[in-house]
C-alpha positions as CSV (number, residue, x, y, z in Angstrom):
1,M,-59.4,-63.0,153.5
2,E,-56.4,-62.9,151.0
3,N,-57.3,-61.1,147.7
4,P,-54.4,-60.8,145.3
5,F,-56.3,-59.4,142.5
6,G,-58.1,-56.8,144.6
7,E,-54.8,-55.8,145.9
8,L,-53.4,-55.2,142.4
9,I,-56.2,-52.9,141.5
10,G,-56.2,-51.3,144.9
11,L,-59.7,-52.6,146.2
12,R,-60.5,-51.5,150.0
13,I,-63.0,-53.0,152.0
14,D,-64.3,-50.3,154.2
15,R,-67.3,-51.9,156.0
16,Q,-68.2,-55.8,155.7
17,E,-71.2,-56.9,157.9
18,S,-73.7,-59.7,157.2
19,G,-75.6,-58.7,154.5
20,I,-74.1,-55.3,153.5
21,S,-70.4,-54.1,152.7
22,E,-68.6,-50.9,151.2
23,L,-65.7,-50.8,149.0
24,S,-63.6,-48.4,147.3
25,L,-60.8,-47.6,145.3
26,T,-58.6,-45.0,144.2
27,V,-58.5,-44.4,140.3
28,T,-55.0,-44.6,138.9
29,P,-53.8,-44.5,135.6
30,E,-53.2,-48.3,135.3
31,L,-56.8,-48.6,135.8
32,L,-58.0,-46.3,132.7
33,N,-58.7,-47.9,129.2
34,P,-57.4,-46.5,126.1
35,H,-59.9,-43.7,126.2
36,Q,-58.5,-42.6,129.5
37,V,-61.7,-43.9,131.5
38,V,-61.6,-46.3,134.2
39,H,-62.1,-50.1,132.6
40,G,-65.4,-51.6,133.0
41,A,-64.0,-54.4,134.2
42,V,-62.2,-52.4,137.2
43,L,-65.8,-51.5,137.9
44,Y,-67.3,-55.1,137.6
45,A,-64.6,-56.2,140.1
46,L,-65.7,-53.6,142.7
47,A,-69.0,-54.8,142.4
48,D,-68.3,-58.8,142.4
49,T,-65.9,-58.3,145.5
50,G,-68.4,-56.1,147.1
51,M,-71.1,-59.0,146.7
52,G,-68.8,-61.8,148.1
53,A,-67.8,-59.3,151.2
54,A,-71.4,-58.9,151.8
55,L,-72.3,-62.5,151.7
56,Y,-69.5,-64.3,153.5
57,P,-70.2,-63.1,156.9
58,S,-73.5,-64.9,156.7
59,L,-72.4,-68.1,155.3
60,P,-72.6,-71.3,157.6
61,E,-69.5,-72.3,158.9
62,G,-67.4,-74.0,156.3
63,H,-69.2,-72.9,153.3
64,L,-68.0,-70.7,150.4
65,C,-69.8,-68.6,147.9
66,A,-69.1,-68.4,144.1
67,T,-70.4,-66.0,141.4
68,I,-73.2,-67.7,139.1
69,E,-73.8,-64.4,137.1
70,I,-73.8,-60.7,137.3
71,K,-75.8,-58.4,135.3
72,M,-73.9,-54.8,135.1
73,N,-75.4,-51.7,133.9
74,Y,-73.1,-48.5,133.4
75,F,-74.4,-45.0,133.3
76,A,-71.5,-42.7,133.7
77,A,-67.7,-42.7,132.7
78,V,-65.5,-42.3,135.4
79,F,-62.0,-40.5,134.8
80,S,-60.6,-39.9,138.2
81,G,-61.0,-39.8,142.1
82,E,-62.5,-42.4,144.2
83,V,-65.3,-44.8,143.4
84,V,-67.5,-46.4,146.3
85,C,-69.8,-49.7,146.0
86,H,-72.4,-50.1,148.4
87,T,-73.5,-53.8,148.5
88,R,-76.6,-55.3,149.9
89,V,-78.0,-58.8,149.9
90,I,-81.5,-58.9,148.2
91,N,-82.5,-62.7,149.2
92,Q,-80.2,-65.6,150.7
93,G,-81.5,-69.1,150.6
94,K,-79.8,-71.9,151.6
95,R,-78.1,-72.7,148.1
96,I,-78.5,-69.1,146.2
97,A,-78.1,-65.5,147.2
98,N,-79.0,-62.6,145.2
99,L,-77.3,-59.2,145.8
100,E,-77.2,-55.7,144.5
101,S,-74.3,-53.4,144.5
102,E,-74.5,-49.4,143.5
103,L,-71.2,-47.4,142.6
104,F,-70.9,-43.9,143.1
105,H,-68.3,-41.4,141.9
106,D,-68.8,-38.4,144.4
107,D,-72.4,-38.7,145.1
108,R,-73.4,-39.7,141.1
109,L,-74.6,-43.3,140.5
110,V,-72.1,-44.5,137.9
111,A,-73.0,-48.2,137.8
112,R,-75.3,-51.0,139.1
113,A,-75.2,-54.7,139.5
114,N,-77.4,-57.4,140.2
115,G,-75.8,-60.8,141.0
116,N,-76.6,-64.5,142.0
117,Y,-74.1,-66.6,143.9
118,A,-73.9,-70.3,144.8
119,I,-73.7,-71.0,148.6
120,F,-72.0,-74.5,149.0
121,K,-69.8,-76.4,151.2
122,P,-66.6,-77.8,149.4
123,S,-65.9,-81.3,149.1
124,S,-62.6,-82.5,150.9
125,A,-59.7,-83.5,148.4
């Protein structure tokens, strides 16, 4: 699936299966805030995209998902290197799914996110 925003910030989908995903990105100067730390929105985008990637393979044909809410906890600053996001589906019903992402820099947990997603079949235009 095309993801122009993901491409803009350098997101890579390294693994995508029903119920799990692994995404990564390389920190570049463009992703840093004025304090030279990876902007929180970059980590949020990594978790959000990871959740969609984990959920999409299990959706019924013709269905989509959309973020309802994500709670993000940031534990440590990231200045450089690689960030890896591991995501898994916690619970999936017919209309709502709950997922969890953990983001790592090296072997250190730097953020955790929990999100709820709507599952729906778009109406035809």
